[in-house]
Structure formats: C-alpha cells, structure tokens
C-alpha positions in Angstrom: 165.5 53.1 101.0 165.3 56.9 101.1 161.6 56.8 101.8 162.0 54.2 104.5 164.7 56.1 106.2 162.7 59.3 106.1 159.7 57.5 107.6 161.9 56.0 110.3 163.5 59.3 111.1 160.2 61.0 111.5 159.3 58.5 114.2 162.0 60.0 116.4 161.0 62.6 118.9 160.8 66.2 117.7 163.8 67.1 119.8 165.8 64.4 118.0 165.7 65.7 114.5 164.3 69.3 114.7 166.9 71.4 112.9 165.0 74.7 113.4 166.2 75.5 116.9 168.7 78.2 116.6 171.1 79.7 119.1 168.6 81.3 121.6 169.3 83.5 124.6 168.9 81.9 128.0 165.9 84.0 128.8 164.0 82.2 126.0 164.4 79.0 127.9 167.1 77.4 125.7 170.8 77.2 126.2 173.4 76.3 123.6 176.9 74.8 123.9 179.5 73.7 121.4 181.8 70.7 121.6 184.6 69.5 119.3 185.3 65.7 118.8 188.2 63.9 117.2 187.1 61.6 114.4 189.2 58.7 113.2 189.5 57.8 109.5 191.1 55.1 107.4 191.4 54.1 103.8 188.8 51.5 102.7 189.7 49.2 99.8 186.7 48.4 97.6 186.3 45.3 95.4 185.3 46.1 91.8 182.6 43.5 92.1 180.9 45.7 94.7 180.7 48.7 92.3 177.6 48.9 90.0 178.8 50.1 86.6 176.2 52.6 85.3 178.5 55.2 83.8 178.1 56.2 80.2 181.9 56.6 79.9 184.1 53.6 79.3 187.9 53.4 79.6 190.7 51.6 77.7 194.3 51.5 78.5 196.8 51.3 81.4 198.3 54.1 83.5 200.8 54.0 86.4 200.5 57.0 88.6 203.9 58.5 89.3 203.2 59.8 92.7 201.8 56.6 94.3 203.3 54.0 91.8 199.8 52.4 91.6 198.7 51.0 88.3 195.2 51.1 86.7 194.2 49.0 83.8 190.7 49.3 82.2 188.9 47.5 79.4 185.3 47.4 78.3 182.4 45.7 76.7 179.9 47.6 74.6 176.6 46.7 73.0 175.2 48.6 70.1 171.9 50.4 69.7 169.7 49.8 66.6 167.1 52.5 65.8 163.5 51.3 65.7 163.0 52.8 62.2 166.1 51.3 60.9 166.0 50.5 57.1 168.3 50.0 54.1 167.9 50.6 50.4 166.2 47.9 48.4 168.6 45.0 47.8 168.1 45.3 44.1 169.7 48.8 44.2 173.0 47.6 45.7 175.9 47.5 43.3 177.5 44.3 44.6 175.8 43.6 48.0 179.2 43.8 49.7 180.6 46.3 52.2 183.3 48.5 50.9 184.5 49.7 54.3 183.8 48.5 57.8 185.0 50.2 60.9 184.4 50.9 64.6 185.2 54.3 65.9 185.9 54.9 69.6 185.1 58.6 70.2 186.9 60.0 73.2 186.5 63.3 75.2 189.8 63.1 77.0 192.6 60.9 78.5 194.8 60.6 81.5 198.5 60.3 80.9 200.9 60.8 78.0 199.4 61.8 74.7 202.3 60.3 72.8 202.4 57.0 74.6 202.0 54.0 72.2 199.2 51.6 73.0 197.6 48.6 71.4 194.0 47.3 71.7 192.2 44.2 70.4 188.6 43.7 69.5 186.7 40.5 70.2 183.0 39.7 69.3 180.8 38.9 72.3 179.7 35.2 72.2 176.2 34.5 71.0 173.6 33.4 73.5 175.0 35.5 76.4 172.3 36.5 78.9 172.2 40.2 79.5 168.9 40.4 81.4 170.7 41.8 84.5 172.8 44.3 82.5 171.7 47.2 84.7 173.4 45.7 87.7 176.8 44.6 86.2 179.8 45.5 88.3 183.1 46.9 87.3 184.7 43.7 88.5 183.0 41.5 85.9 185.3 39.2 84.1 185.2 40.0 80.4 186.7 36.5 79.6 183.2 35.2 80.3 181.8 37.0 77.3 184.2 36.2 74.5 186.5 33.4 73.2 189.9 34.3 74.6 191.5 31.4 72.7 190.5 32.9 69.3 192.4 35.4 67.4 191.3 39.0 67.8 188.7 40.3 65.3 190.8 43.4 64.9 193.8 45.1 66.5 194.8 48.8 66.6 198.0 50.7 67.5 197.1 54.2 68.7 198.0 57.2 70.8 195.9 60.0 72.3 197.7 62.5 70.1 196.5 60.6 67.0 199.2 61.7 64.5 197.5 59.8 61.7 194.9 62.5 61.3 196.0 65.8 59.8 195.9 69.1 61.6 193.3 70.4 59.1 191.0 67.6 60.0 191.5 68.1 63.7 190.8 71.8 63.4 187.3 71.4 61.9 184.5 72.6 64.2 182.7 69.3 64.1 185.8 67.1 64.7 185.3 64.5 67.4 188.6 62.8 68.4 188.4 59.1 67.8 190.3 55.8 67.4 189.5 54.3 64.0 189.6 50.5 64.0 189.2 48.8 60.6 187.1 45.6 60.7 186.9 42.9 58.1 184.5 43.8 55.2 183.2 40.3 55.5 181.7 41.3 58.8 180.0 44.4 57.3 178.7 42.3 54.4 177.3 39.8 56.9 175.4 42.6 58.8 173.9 43.7 55.5 172.9 40.2 54.5 171.3 39.6 57.9 169.1 42.6 57.3 167.9 41.4 53.9 167.4 37.9 55.2 165.1 39.1 58.0 164.6 42.8 58.7 162.8 41.9 62.0 166.2 41.2 63.4 166.8 45.0 63.2 163.4 46.0 64.7 165.0 47.3 67.9 168.1 47.0 70.0 166.9 43.9 71.8 166.3 42.0 68.6 169.6 43.3 67.1 171.7 42.2 70.1 170.0 38.9 70.5 170.0 37.8 66.8 172.8 39.8 65.0 175.5 41.3 67.2 175.7 40.8 71.0 178.5 43.3 71.2 182.3 43.8 71.2 184.9 43.4 73.9 187.7 46.0 73.7 190.9 44.6 75.4 194.1 46.5 76.3 197.0 44.6 74.7 200.1 46.7 75.5 201.2 50.1 76.6 201.5 51.8 80.0 201.0 55.5 80.3 197.6 56.4 78.9 193.9 55.7 79.7 191.3 56.9 77.2 187.9 58.2 78.2 185.6 56.6 75.6 182.3 58.3 75.2 180.8 56.3 72.3 181.7 53.3 70.2 180.2 53.4 66.7 180.1 50.8 64.0 179.9 52.1 60.4 179.4 49.9 57.3 179.8 51.6 53.9 178.4 50.3 50.6 177.6 51.4 47.1 174.1 51.6 45.6 172.3 53.0 42.6 170.5 56.2 43.3 167.1 56.7 41.7 165.9 60.1 40.8 162.4 60.5 42.5 161.1 62.9 39.8 161.7 60.5 36.9 162.2 57.1 38.6 165.4 56.7 36.5 168.6 55.4 38.1 171.2 57.9 37.0 174.0 57.9 39.6 175.9 55.9 42.2 175.9 56.8 45.9 177.7 55.7 49.0 175.5 54.6 51.8 176.4 53.9 55.4 174.6 52.1 58.3 175.7 52.9 61.8 175.2 51.4 65.2 176.4 53.2 68.4 176.8 52.3 72.0 174.3 54.4 73.9 172.7 54.6 77.3 169.9 52.3 76.0 172.2 49.3 75.8 174.9 47.9 78.1 178.4 49.4 78.5 180.7 48.0 81.2 184.2 49.1 82.0 186.3 46.7 84.0 188.9 48.0 86.5 192.1 46.4 87.7 194.1 48.3 90.3 197.6 47.2 91.3 199.8 48.2 94.3 197.0 50.0 96.1 197.4 48.0 99.3 200.4 50.3 100.2 198.0 53.2 100.1 195.3 51.4 102.1 197.8 50.5 104.8 199.2 54.0 105.1 198.1 55.3 108.5 199.4 58.8 108.1 196.5 59.8 105.8 193.6 58.4 103.8 193.0 58.0 100.1 190.3 58.3 97.5 190.9 56.5 94.2 188.6 56.0 91.2 187.3 54.1 89.4 186.4 51.4 92.0 189.6 51.7 94.1 189.6 53.3 97.5 187.0 55.0 99.7 187.7 56.7 103.0 186.0 55.2 106.1 185.0 57.5 108.9 184.2 56.3 112.4 181.8 58.9 114.0 182.4 59.4 117.8 178.9 58.2 118.6 179.9 56.5 121.9 181.6 59.6 123.1 178.6 61.7 122.2 176.1 59.3 123.8 178.1 58.9 127.0 178.6 62.6 127.5 176.5 65.1 129.3 174.9 66.0 126.0 173.5 62.5 125.4 169.9 63.8 125.5 170.5 67.3 124.1 169.2 68.4 120.7 172.0 68.4 118.1 171.5 71.6 116.2 174.4 71.6 113.8 177.3 69.3 113.2 180.1 70.2 110.8 182.9 68.1 109.5 185.6 69.1 107.0 187.9 66.8 105.0 191.1 68.5 103.8 192.9 67.4 100.7 196.7 67.3 100.5 198.2 69.1 97.5 199.9 66.8 95.0 203.7 66.5 95.5 204.2 65.2 92.0 206.0 67.7 89.7 205.4 65.6 86.6 203.2 66.9 83.8 201.3 63.6 84.0 198.8 64.2 86.9 195.5 62.8 88.0 192.8 65.1 89.3 190.9 64.8 92.6 187.3 63.6 92.7 184.9 66.6 92.4 182.0 65.3 94.5 181.9 63.0 97.5 178.9 61.1 98.9 179.0 60.7 102.7 176.7 57.7 103.6 176.2 55.3 106.4 178.4 52.3 105.7 175.6 49.7 106.2 173.6 51.4 103.5 176.0 52.2 100.6 175.5 49.1 98.5 171.7 49.4 98.6 171.9 53.1 97.8 173.7 52.5 94.4 171.9 49.3 93.4 168.5 51.0 94.1 169.4 54.3 92.3 168.7 56.5 95.3 169.6 60.1 95.9 170.9 61.7 99.1 168.2 62.3 101.7 170.2 64.6 104.1 169.6 62.1 106.9 171.9 59.2 106.2 173.5 60.5 103.0 175.0 63.8 102.0 176.9 65.4 99.1 179.9 67.7 99.2 182.0 69.2 96.3 185.6 70.0 96.3 186.4 73.7 97.0 189.3 74.7 94.9 189.9 77.8 97.1 190.2 75.9 100.4 191.1 72.4 99.0 188.4 70.9 101.2 185.2 68.9 101.1 182.8 70.4 103.7 179.7 68.8 105.2 178.2 71.8 106.9 175.5 70.0 108.8 175.2 66.3 109.4 173.2 66.7 112.6 170.4 64.6 111.4 172.8 61.7 110.8 174.0 61.8 114.4 170.5 62.0 115.7 169.4 59.2 113.4 172.3 57.0 114.6 171.3 57.7 118.2 167.7 56.7 117.4 168.8 53.5 115.6 170.9 52.4 118.5 168.4 53.2 121.2 165.4 51.7 119.4 167.3 48.7 118.1 168.8 47.8 121.4 165.6 48.3 123.5 162.9 47.6 121.0 161.3 50.9 121.9 160.2 52.5 118.5 160.3 56.0 120.0 164.1 55.7 120.6 163.6 57.4 124.0 164.5 54.4 126.2 168.1 54.3 127.3 169.6 50.8 126.6 171.3 48.8 129.3 174.9 47.7 129.0 173.8 44.1 128.2 171.4 45.4 125.5 174.1 47.5 123.9 176.7 44.7 123.9 174.3 42.4 122.0 173.3 45.1 119.5 176.9 46.2 118.8 177.7 42.6 117.9 174.9 42.6 115.4 175.7 46.1 114.0 179.4 46.6 114.0 179.3 49.4 111.4 176.4 51.4 112.9 178.7 54.4 113.6 180.7 54.3 110.4 180.2 56.3 107.2 182.0 56.1 103.9 183.3 58.9 101.6 182.6 57.7 98.1 183.5 59.7 94.9 180.4 60.1 92.8 179.1 61.8 89.7 175.6 63.4 89.9 172.8 64.2 87.5 170.9 67.4 88.1 167.8 69.2 86.9 167.1 72.9 87.1 163.8 74.7 87.6 163.1 78.4 87.4 160.4 80.5 89.1 159.7 84.2 89.2 160.0 84.4 93.0 162.7 81.9 93.8 164.9 82.1 90.7 166.7 79.0 89.5 167.1 76.0 91.7 169.1 72.8 91.0 168.0 69.4 92.2 170.1 66.2 92.2 168.1 63.4 90.5 170.8 60.8 90.0 174.0 59.7 91.8 176.4 57.1 90.4 179.9 55.9 91.2 182.5 58.2 89.7 184.1 56.2 86.9 186.6 58.9 85.9 190.3 58.4 86.7 191.0 60.4 89.9 193.1 60.1 93.0 193.7 62.2 96.1 195.0 62.1 99.6 193.1 63.4 102.6 194.2 64.6 106.0 193.4 61.9 108.5 194.5 58.4 109.4 195.7 57.1 112.8 197.7 60.1 113.9 195.7 62.9 112.3 192.2 62.9 113.5 189.6 65.0 111.8 187.4 67.4 113.8 183.7 67.2 114.2 182.2 70.4 115.6 178.7 70.1 117.2 176.4 72.8 118.6 173.9 71.4 121.1 170.8 73.0 122.7 168.6 72.1 125.6 166.0 73.8 127.8 167.6 75.9 130.5 167.0 74.5 133.9 168.2 77.5 135.9 171.3 75.8 137.2 174.7 77.3 136.6 
C-alpha cells in the first residue's frame, strides 16, 4: 500500500506536495499566510475482530479500571517451538522412561493492578487437527472456545498473584531470576511427550511437525479474580526425567543425571491474546472528550476540515506546513492502581487502517504518521501533515472528475456522488501502536533510527484526550502562493 500511495502522490502537481517551499519574502514572488481551523474528534469503538494480533506479549487476568469503571479481561492461546536439532538421550539410558516433573512456566515482565490480588487460571490442551495456516492474521477477537473442549475438565489449574509469595526472597533476588507463574502438569503428559519422541523422532523435526503431530498448543483461561492483568512474555513447558550418565572417556555408566526437555512459545509460532472490554460504551458516548484504550478497545477519530479548506480562498494554494496537537488530560484517579497512557500513536487515513496492519506496512508520511507522547507537555504532536491534506485534495479532485492530475475542479454533482461512495475520505484515526526500529551509524551523519515495523499496541493502557463535540482541536496551516501584485 505504501508504494501505491507514494506513486499516486507523485502524480500530483509539484505545487500539491512540494514541501520545500519555505516562507519567502514577497519580492521573491511568493507570499505566505497562515490559517487556523477547528477540527472535530470523537471516540471510535473498535471490534477485537478487526485487530490483527501480532504482539509477542500475551495477557492473562481481569482488571477493572477505577477511574472509568471499565473492565478488561484477557486470555491467550500459545503454541510451542521445537528446535530443529532437538534430541533426547538414548531410550536405553533412561532410568524408568517416565517423567518425574512436568510444568509450564508463564514468564512475566510486569502487570497492571494489585500485586496481592488473588487470581485463578486454567490450562486446556488445544484440540488436535486445528488448522493454523492463517495464524499470522488471527485477531484479538478470536473465540478460544473454538480451539479446546470447554466441556472437559481443565488440564491443570493454578492460584496465583503477581507478588508470588510462594518463592522466597533469596530466589527472587538472584540476578538471573525471571518472575514466573509455575503450573504443575500431570507427569503422564510429560511421559507421553517422551514416548512420542522415541516412537518417531521425526515428529520433533521442527515446530510445524511438533504442533501438527504432538502438541497443538495450550489455551490459558482466566477463571477468577478481578484486579490484575499479567504481561506474559513466554510460556515454557519443561519435562524432567532421570537417566544414566555415561563417562565419555571410559564408556562406563557411573552416575545418575536429571535431564530436561523444554518447549517455549516464541515468535516462530502462534500466540494470540483475546480481549474482552466491558462498560466502554459510556466512554465512547462521552462527547466532552475522546479516549484511547488498549488493547483493542477505543481509537480516536478525527474529521479533517477538508471541505472548509477546499472552499476557502486557499483552495489552490500550496500547503507548506500543517500542525495538529492532541493534548492528554492528566489522570484524576488518586489510587495507586493506575494505567499508563499509550506511548506512540499512528495517525492514518480511516479507509486505509485495516490494510495497513494486515499488510505489515510502515508510515509513509503521506497518509500515515507517528507521534510519541511528550511527558513534558503531555501531548502528541504531528508537526507536519501537509502531505496528507494535499493527498486528500488530490484524491477528491481526481476521483470525482476522473482527471488523474487532480487539477480539475469537480462540479457539485460530481462531488455529491463521490462523497456518497467515500464517506470517510476526510477522516483519520489515532491508533496506539508499538514500533520496531533499527539503527544505523555513519561517520558524517551519526546514528539514525528507522521504523521497520508497526503493530497494534497490546499493552494495557488508557487515556483521555482534549476534544469531543464541545472542545475542537486546532489545525494550523501555513499556505504559500505566487504573489500576483494585488493587495
């Protein structure tokens, strides 16, 4: 899409998209003027089925936000990666052939809510034969009930809290300690995994073979508790067993050893968090402001004043710069349990946002832009969306008239028909995102950072923006045109 948009934008006249014209003195033949427009905004509720789930972080738990009284519940499905060089000791070296301990560890990097809140989760095996060929496009609204037998008893259950009082302080203070929820699984399951390997090692040749023939995955369901959501980085299965250790120098078996085989949820296999928001309609319908809520909850919709711009005396002027700033309200909640604001927002034309994420595009600075939250000003600033306004003008003129140059002015009848077919042409969305960047260094230019990936923000965040029906946001535009000598 980015390439197509860029090509389309380049077909505009040079005056349409040329950002190099600065503020020049009149004697140079160019005059500049500035205008400020009011921009209307509203909250935009997004269905979880519309959100492509590509985040490597999953969530488990339920949390009711004190300030808004909205509730978020999240559960997840995880598959497990099998290394291509996976192997086990010779079967003859095993002491009994049975697992002595089987567990799944949910490693977490953080949480939202109360660390002492009591929670309960359940583990269910994913049904055999499930088709995961479209795993890269699974949405956060997927129904996990489609992937496991909900009428069966859980494979395992676990009561836990983020504080994890089971582990001692000495264990937690170790430099390599990684907080985790330990869920004990039946040893019969671990023994079965071992037996499957010895029956046919080809089932463990790679992740695809392992998932298809041995273990399709686990579903982790939230059973009870309200007050904590855990950020799960990795789920890992460990199966421990005893075997006889042979001394390589002599070939004599002279000791016992404990072995372990491990399978972890990684980016090579599928991980999908489901999201269920409650009571967010009250926020969406609040016209005194707008909201942003993740994961997969609320965006902010912005209606650009394109008609006002195109019906003004500046309709054919070059748009040099266009700045719009979205201000965040400070939280009024005095509770220690708080939810942070999204760090990065994608501003993108509403008709293009779904294709943007499903196609794994990056912002092109024509129809999509990034802004990060400034902690000093509490704002998200888009310093120049001039190309977006020019691009919208081009799309309207060329679409309504059929003139690929975009220079022909549409008639009222042409515009009426085109508006019916393109009701969102002048709207953009503010979408919380997480970005992947790469850095390059050079002697002359120093270090530069480039965005190479943009995905939906699947962290738990929420904030309120100045806007809504009664609080318009300002769009400031600087125009330029050739001076005609008239005052």
